[in-house]
ZAMARGU-4260 file (C-alpha; in steps of 0.2 Angstrom, whole numbers, plus 5000, padded with zeros to 4 digits):
<rodrens>
0) 5639/5601/5471 | 5631/5593/5488 | 5621/5610/5493 | 5614/5610/5474 | 5605/5593/5476
5) 5602/5595/5497 | 5592/5612/5490 | 5586/5602/5474 | 5578/5587/5486 | 5571/5602/5498
10) 5564/5611/5487 | 5556/5597/5474 | 5546/5592/5491 | 5538/5609/5493 | 5535/5610/5471
15) 5525/5593/5475 | 5515/5599/5491 | 5514/5617/5494 | 5497/5620/5487 | 5484/5637/5489
20) 5493/5650/5479 | 5511/5662/5485 | 5506/5665/5502 | 5502/5647/5507 | 5521/5643/5500
25) 5528/5659/5511 | 5520/5648/5525 | 5527/5633/5519 | 5544/5640/5516 | 5545/5647/5531
30) 5541/5629/5542 | 5552/5623/5532 | 5568/5635/5535 | 5564/5645/5551 | 5557/5633/5560
35) 5563/5619/5553 | 5580/5618/5546 | 5584/5635/5559 | 5592/5644/5541 | 5586/5659/5544
40) 5579/5667/5561 | 5561/5677/5558 | 5567/5693/5555 | 5580/5687/5540 | 5564/5679/5533
45) 5555/5693/5533 | 5567/5702/5525 | 5568/5690/5509 | 5551/5691/5507 | 5550/5709/5509
50) 5563/5710/5496 | 5552/5697/5484 | 5537/5707/5487 | 5546/5724/5482 | 5552/5717/5467
55) 5541/5713/5451 | 5539/5694/5446 | 5532/5680/5457 | 5537/5682/5473 | 5536/5664/5482
60) 5547/5657/5469 | 5559/5672/5472 | 5559/5670/5489 | 5562/5651/5488 | 5578/5657/5474
65) 5584/5669/5486 | 5586/5658/5499 | 5595/5643/5486 | 5606/5659/5484 | 5611/5663/5501
70) 5614/5646/5505 | 5623/5637/5489 | 5626/5654/5479 | 5619/5655/5460 | 5620/5636/5457
75) 5607/5634/5472 | 5597/5646/5470 | 5593/5636/5453 | 5592/5621/5464 | 5579/5629/5471
80) 5568/5636/5457 | 5569/5619/5448 | 5564/5608/5464 | 5550/5619/5465 | 5543/5623/5445
85) 5547/5605/5440 | 5531/5596/5447 | 5520/5611/5440 | 5529/5610/5424 | 5528/5591/5420
90) 5509/5591/5426 | 5506/5607/5412 | 5514/5597/5400 | 5506/5583/5400 | 5489/5591/5402
95) 5492/5602/5385 | 5496/5586/5376 | 5478/5579/5381 | 5465/5594/5381 | 5466/5595/5363
100) 5461/5577/5361 | 5444/5583/5373 | 5432/5585/5360 | 5418/5578/5363 | 5403/5584/5374
105) 5411/5578/5389 | 5428/5585/5385 | 5418/5603/5379 | 5409/5600/5398 | 5425/5597/5407
110) 5434/5614/5400 | 5420/5625/5402 | 5419/5618/5420 | 5437/5624/5422 | 5434/5641/5414
115) 5419/5646/5425 | 5430/5639/5443 | 5444/5653/5435 | 5431/5665/5435 | 5426/5661/5455
120) 5446/5661/5459 | 5450/5676/5449 | 5435/5686/5457 | 5441/5679/5474 | 5458/5685/5471
125) 5451/5702/5468 | 5442/5704/5482 | 5455/5696/5495 | 5468/5706/5486 | 5456/5723/5488
130) 5454/5720/5505 | 5474/5722/5508 | 5481/5733/5495 | 5464/5745/5492 | 5459/5745/5510
135) 5460/5764/5512 | 5451/5778/5502 | 5466/5786/5492 | 5471/5767/5488 | 5453/5760/5483
140) 5452/5778/5472 | 5469/5771/5463 | 5462/5754/5460 | 5446/5762/5455 | 5453/5773/5440
145) 5465/5759/5436 | 5449/5748/5432 | 5441/5760/5421 | 5457/5765/5413 | 5461/5745/5410
150) 5442/5744/5403 | 5446/5759/5391 | 5459/5755/5385 | 5461/5736/5384 | 5476/5727/5379
155) 5498/5728/5389 | 5500/5746/5386 | 5484/5751/5397 | 5488/5738/5410 | 5507/5746/5410
160) 5499/5764/5411 | 5489/5759/5424 | 5502/5754/5435 | 5513/5769/5432 | 5500/5781/5435
165) 5497/5771/5451 | 5516/5773/5457 | 5517/5790/5452 | 5501/5795/5461 | 5504/5783/5474
170) 5522/5793/5477 | 5511/5812/5478 | 5496/5807/5489 | 5500/5792/5499 | 5506/5790/5515
175) 5520/5776/5519 | 5524/5766/5537 | 5540/5769/5542 | 5548/5756/5541 | 5563/5751/5554
180) 5578/5741/5547 | 5582/5723/5552 | 5597/5715/5555 | 5605/5703/5542 | 5618/5692/5547
185) 5619/5685/5528 | 5616/5700/5519 | 5626/5701/5504 | 5642/5711/5499 | 5638/5720/5484
190) 5650/5712/5468 | 5650/5712/5450 | 5639/5699/5446 | 5624/5708/5455 | 5627/5724/5442
195) 5628/5713/5430 | 5611/5705/5432 | 5602/5722/5435 | 5611/5726/5417 | 5604/5710/5408
200) 5587/5712/5418 | 5585/5728/5407 | 5596/5722/5392 | 5583/5708/5388 | 5570/5717/5391
205) 5576/5729/5376 | 5581/5717/5367 | 5567/5700/5366 | 5555/5714/5359 | 5569/5719/5346
210) 5572/5702/5344 | 5554/5695/5342 | 5549/5709/5328 | 5564/5706/5318 | 5562/5688/5315
215) 5544/5687/5317 | 5547/5667/5323 | 5535/5663/5336 | 5550/5654/5350 | 5557/5674/5351
220) 5538/5681/5351 | 5534/5669/5368 | 5551/5673/5376 | 5547/5694/5374 | 5529/5689/5380
225) 5533/5680/5393 | 5549/5689/5400 | 5539/5703/5399 | 5525/5699/5409 | 5537/5692/5423
230) 5549/5710/5421 | 5533/5720/5427 | 5519/5711/5436 | 5519/5717/5453 | 5510/5705/5467
235) 5513/5687/5457 | 5500/5676/5457 | 5483/5680/5447 | 5490/5697/5443 | 5499/5690/5427
240) 5483/5681/5420 | 5477/5700/5414 | 5494/5704/5405 | 5498/5685/5396 | 5477/5683/5392
245) 5480/5704/5382 | 5496/5695/5374 | 5490/5677/5370 | 5471/5680/5366 | 5466/5679/5350
250) 5482/5677/5341 | 5495/5663/5348 | 5478/5653/5357 | 5458/5654/5360 | 5453/5659/5376
255) 5442/5645/5382 | 5460/5636/5379 | 5470/5647/5388 | 5455/5651/5403 | 5454/5631/5405
260) 5474/5629/5407 | 5473/5641/5419 | 5459/5632/5430 | 5469/5617/5427 | 5485/5627/5434
265) 5476/5632/5451 | 5473/5612/5457 | 5492/5610/5456 | 5506/5612/5471 | 5519/5624/5467
270) 5520/5643/5456 | 5507/5649/5449 | 5519/5656/5434 | 5521/5638/5429 | 5506/5642/5419
275) 5517/5650/5407 | 5521/5633/5404 | 5508/5627/5397 | 5505/5642/5387 | 5520/5640/5378
280) 5514/5620/5373 | 5500/5628/5366 | 5507/5641/5355 | 5522/5633/5348 | 5525/5622/5334
285) 5535/5610/5343 | 5525/5610/5361 | 5544/5605/5372 | 5553/5620/5366 | 5538/5629/5372
290) 5537/5624/5390 | 5555/5628/5390 | 5553/5645/5384 | 5540/5647/5398 | 5547/5639/5410
295) 5563/5649/5410 | 5558/5666/5401 | 5543/5672/5413 | 5552/5669/5431 | 5571/5677/5424
300) 5567/5695/5425 | 5562/5690/5445 | 5576/5681/5448 | 5589/5693/5441 | 5581/5709/5452
305) 5581/5697/5467 | 5599/5692/5464 | 5605/5710/5460 | 5595/5718/5474 | 5600/5707/5488
310) 5615/5717/5493 | 5605/5733/5492 | 5589/5730/5501 | 5592/5735/5517 | 5594/5754/5511
315) 5579/5752/5500 | 5567/5743/5511 | 5566/5760/5521 | 5567/5772/5506 | 5551/5784/5509
320) 5548/5786/5491 | 5550/5769/5485 | 5538/5763/5498 | 5526/5774/5493 | 5525/5771/5476
325) 5525/5754/5478 | 5509/5756/5490 | 5502/5765/5473 | 5508/5753/5460 | 5499/5737/5471
330) 5482/5749/5472 | 5484/5750/5453 | 5486/5731/5453 | 5469/5725/5459 | 5460/5735/5447
335) 5471/5727/5434 | 5464/5710/5438 | 5446/5717/5441 | 5446/5727/5426 | 5452/5709/5417
340) 5438/5699/5427 | 5424/5710/5419 | 5434/5708/5401 | 5434/5696/5394 | 5436/5684/5407
345) 5418/5688/5414 | 5411/5691/5398 | 5415/5677/5388 | 5413/5662/5400 | 5396/5668/5409
350) 5382/5662/5395 | 5367/5658/5402 | 5363/5657/5421 | 5368/5639/5425 | 5384/5648/5423
355) 5381/5661/5435 | 5377/5649/5447 | 5392/5638/5446 | 5404/5652/5448 | 5397/5663/5461
360) 5393/5645/5470 | 5414/5643/5468 | 5417/5661/5475 | 5406/5657/5490 | 5415/5640/5493
365) 5429/5648/5492 | 5427/5663/5503 | 5413/5657/5516 | 5420/5638/5517 | 5439/5642/5512
370) 5441/5626/5502 | 5457/5624/5493 | 5458/5629/5477 | 5464/5612/5470 | 5448/5602/5475
375) 5436/5615/5468 | 5446/5613/5453 | 5443/5593/5451 | 5423/5598/5458 | 5419/5609/5443
380) 5430/5600/5430 | 5418/5586/5435 | 5402/5595/5435 | 5406/5603/5418 | 5409/5586/5411
385) 5391/5577/5421 | 5382/5595/5415 | 5387/5591/5396 | 5383/5573/5397 | 5364/5576/5403
390) 5363/5589/5390 | 5362/5601/5402 | 5375/5610/5390
</rodrens>
């Protein structure tokens, strides 16, 4: 158990201090485990990052899980997950308990400010992802096609169809740069447990919707929603927003509370996927149960695939068919997120010139001044509350 507690304490520190989203998290991990502790060299660490970016799910959390697995087995992976995720989950549980009490002008102004900053953050994410994932003519066309498809065919079906078509078109027309296999001294030999993990991923993907439909219980419905989101999201981070929004709003929660929680999540360290714990608390009759469902169901599929794929990654990462399909999928994800930005996020949040002004200022601060998102979230919430008090809202 020594390895468990060592990994838990290391990742707890990272979970308390890792602001900035998935890309920043990977930088923190490299500093900690490559530069400081010398557990991996750069090639080994790059292999773990490449694997987790190739798979659906929260990439930075999957890298942390993979580091834990390679240092301490399954228990090590669990320790890494708990340490990195617990701080943000506990803070979001507190936020979920407080936000329904904010009913006056001050509270509504705060929620409105958080919504507008969420618009700015998602717009910033779309532009940044477009520059890296849709930066050629064909990839840009895939992104635009996915955008149009998701605007015409709203909801979860349109989003999944866009991802599937992106993969097919990517395989047919895109060119992937050749990948050189990297030696990994810590490569894992394939065992029955890895096959069980991959099989469990697909069994749960099929079984949870059936359970949700047959029992008509909120807990199973939430588990199904969060598991599917974690299983089908490529790119992690902000990309999970439209899939969760399509499933949660308006059937299980109000759009304003959804966006306020998403805005608050940006101010926290740790994984953005912790947002699911807030959604679970708000949508469940028993908030603690909802938090547990949200905090586990959305992460489990990515962890199952990561554990199952670790031994076979060397062959998969050099497969040109898979690499071209992934390029198309990533381009489609840009269009999917852009569609969610337009409808419903911007269409429901931007109702007057002041709303547009705040959102545009927030975007400019992120894009040009590169302020940390958590500072902008605090400033946006305070501005919304102030404007409400002086009667501008």
